C-alpha positions in Angstrom: 26.2 11.4 24.3 24.8 8.0 23.8 21.0 7.7 23.7 19.0 4.2 23.7 16.1 3.2 22.6 14.8 0.1 24.1 12.6 -2.6 22.3 9.9 -2.3 24.8 9.8 0.9 24.2 8.9 1.2 20.6 6.0 1.4 18.8 3.8 -2.0 19.1 1.1 -3.4 16.5 0.1 -6.9 16.4 -2.2 -7.0 13.9 -2.1 -11.3 13.3 -0.8 -11.3 9.8 1.7 -8.6 10.4 3.7 -8.0 13.9 5.8 -4.7 13.6 7.7 -2.8 15.8 8.5 1.1 15.2 11.7 2.3 16.5 10.2 5.7 15.3 7.1 7.2 14.4 5.0 5.0 11.7 1.5 5.1 10.1 -0.8 4.3 13.3 2.1 4.9 15.5 3.2 8.5 16.8 5.3 10.3 19.2 6.7 14.0 18.2 9.9 13.0 20.7 10.8 9.8 17.9 10.5 11.0 14.5 13.6 9.7 13.5 17.2 10.4 13.7 19.1 12.7 11.4 18.5 11.3 8.0 17.1 7.7 9.5 13.1 8.2 9.5 11.9 4.7 9.7 12.9 1.7 11.7 10.6 -1.2 11.4 11.3 -4.6 12.4 8.3 -6.8 10.8 7.0 -9.9 11.0 4.7 -11.1 8.9 2.5 -14.4 8.5 3.0 -17.5 5.8 1.1 -16.4 2.9 0.3 -12.6 4.0 2.0 -9.2 2.8 1.7 -5.4 2.1 -0.3 -5.4 -1.5 0.8 -2.9 -4.3 0.8 0.7 -2.8 3.3 3.8 -3.6 6.3 6.0 -2.0 7.6 8.8 -2.8 11.3 10.7 -2.1 12.5 8.0 0.4 15.7 5.4 0.2 14.1 2.2 1.4 16.1 -0.3 2.6 15.1 -4.1 3.3 17.2 -6.7 5.3 15.5 -10.6 5.6 16.7 -12.5 8.9 14.6 -15.2 8.7 12.2 -16.4 5.5 11.8 -15.0 2.5 10.0 -11.6 1.1 8.7 -11.5 -2.6 8.7 -7.6 -4.2 7.3 -6.6 -7.1 7.3 -2.9 -7.9 6.1 -0.3 -11.1 9.1 -0.8 -12.8 8.7 -4.1 -13.6 11.2 -5.7 -10.9 10.2 -8.9 -9.4 12.3 -10.6 -7.1 12.4 -12.9 -3.8 14.9 -11.8 -0.9 15.9 -14.1 1.8 18.7 -13.9 4.7 22.2 -12.2 3.5 20.7 -10.3 0.9 19.9 -6.4 1.4 17.5 -4.8 -1.3 17.2 -0.5 -2.3 14.1 1.0 -3.5 14.6 4.4 -4.5 11.1 5.5 -4.2 11.9 9.2 -5.6 9.5 10.7 -8.0 7.0 7.7 -7.3 7.1 4.0 -7.1 4.5 1.1 -6.4 5.4 -2.0 -5.1 4.0 -4.6 -3.3 6.0 -7.5 0.0 4.5 -10.7 0.3 5.3 -13.9 2.4 5.0 -16.9 -0.5 6.1 -19.4 2.2 2.5 -21.4 3.3 4.1 -22.2 7.0 7.1 -20.1 7.4 6.5 -16.4 8.6 9.4 -13.4 7.5 11.1 -11.7 9.9 12.8 -9.0 8.6 14.1 -4.9 9.1 12.9 -1.9 6.9 14.5 1.2 6.9 13.7 4.4 5.5 16.2 7.3 4.7 15.6 10.8 3.7 17.7 11.0 0.1 20.7 13.5 -0.4 17.3 15.2 -2.9 13.8 14.7 -3.7 12.5 14.2 -7.2 15.0 11.2 -8.0 14.4 8.7 -10.3 13.0 6.0 -9.1 15.1 2.6 -8.6 15.8 -0.5 -7.6 18.9 -2.7 -6.7 19.1 -5.9 -4.5 22.1 -7.7 -3.4 23.8 -10.8 -1.8 26.3 -10.3 0.6 28.9 -12.3 2.1 28.1 -13.0 5.7 31.3 -14.3 6.6 33.3 -11.2 5.7 30.9 -9.8 8.5 32.0 -12.1 11.2 33.4 -10.3 14.3 34.4 -7.3 11.5 32.6 -4.6 9.9 30.7 -5.1 6.4 29.7 -2.1 4.1 26.4 -2.9 3.1 24.7 0.1 1.6 26.9 3.4 1.1 26.5 6.6 -1.4 28.8 5.2 -3.8 28.6 1.6 -3.9 32.1 0.9 -2.3 33.4 -2.5 -2.1 29.9 -3.9 -3.9 27.8 -2.4 -1.3 24.1 -1.1 -2.6 24.0 2.3 -3.3 21.8 4.5 -1.4 21.3 8.3 -2.7 22.6 9.6 0.6 25.8 10.3 2.3 25.0 7.4 4.9 26.9 4.2 5.4 25.1 0.9 6.5 27.6 -1.7 7.9 26.5 -5.2 9.5 28.5 -7.6 12.0 28.1 -10.8 13.6 29.8 -11.3 17.1 31.1 -13.5 19.1 31.1 -12.9 22.8 34.0 -10.8 24.0 35.1 -9.7 20.1 34.0 -6.1 19.2 34.0 -3.8 16.6 33.6 -0.1 15.9 35.4 3.3 14.3 35.6 6.9 14.4 33.0 9.0 14.3 33.7 12.6 12.0 33.3 15.3 13.4 29.4 16.6 12.7 28.7 12.9 11.9 26.6 10.4 14.2 25.7 6.8 14.4 22.7 4.2 15.2 23.4 1.0 16.3 20.4 -1.4 15.9 20.3 -4.8 17.5 19.2 -7.6 15.4 19.9 -11.0 17.4 21.8 -11.5 20.6 23.4 -8.5 23.0 26.1 -6.0 22.9 27.5 -3.1 25.0 27.9 -0.1 22.9 30.5 2.5 24.1 30.1 0.6 27.7 26.1 0.4 27.7 24.3 -3.2 27.2 22.1 -3.8 24.3 20.0 -6.5 24.1 18.1 -7.7 20.4 15.7 -4.8 19.4 17.2 -2.1 21.2 18.8 0.9 19.2 21.4 3.6 20.3 21.6 6.9 18.8 25.2 8.6 19.2 26.2 11.7 18.7 28.9 13.9 20.0 30.7 10.9 20.5 34.5 10.5 18.7 33.9 6.7 18.5 31.2 4.2 18.3 32.6 0.6 19.9 30.6 -2.5 19.9 31.4 -5.2 21.4 29.7 -9.2 22.3 28.0 -9.8 25.2 26.9 -13.2 23.5 26.5 -14.0 19.9 24.7 -11.0 17.9 24.3 -9.3 14.9 24.0 -5.7 14.9 23.7 -3.0 12.1 25.3 0.2 12.0 24.6 3.7 10.4 27.8 6.4 9.9 24.9 9.4 9.2 25.6 12.9 8.2 
């Protein structure tokens, strides 16, 4: 079964400094029919205005992955980490037993456009942790590039869950995909452009849940950038 979550149907709030779209229930957006998918709990697309951001706040028992499409995001946390996340880099924060962090757009002129994903960990009470890695985006051109995995395979981020996150940048007419193992599922999130997912057209901001399917095939309807999750 393939179920599409259209961009326009997501929760949406524009606070001036923050323009946010929520695929699943989050903060002030609550929809009992969209509380997550498998171990995916949050899929937020955010645009943060220049010189604005999220002040120091806390999290627990969640794997938080951030990917910047445009602009830059400055991160500081209670573990002493401080980095600027830019396009072509993924960041993972294990909230575990508790971590506090802030996220800020350091530019005085340019907004930052990002996705933030929350994945439920394999167990609660993990030690807090942080990791940021650049990726060779050329390796994602018309192929699947592993960006995050349980074992950090091929230089990917290490996440504390039996899930795999791939990134691909597709030209029109090019296709990628993989077989979905029995008992597992896939989620496709279109970041830019448009694609066909198992024959269904998805545009930027759209997501698709695949359960009970033997495989996922993603074909560029135009130039596109896509995240693909292999989920327990």
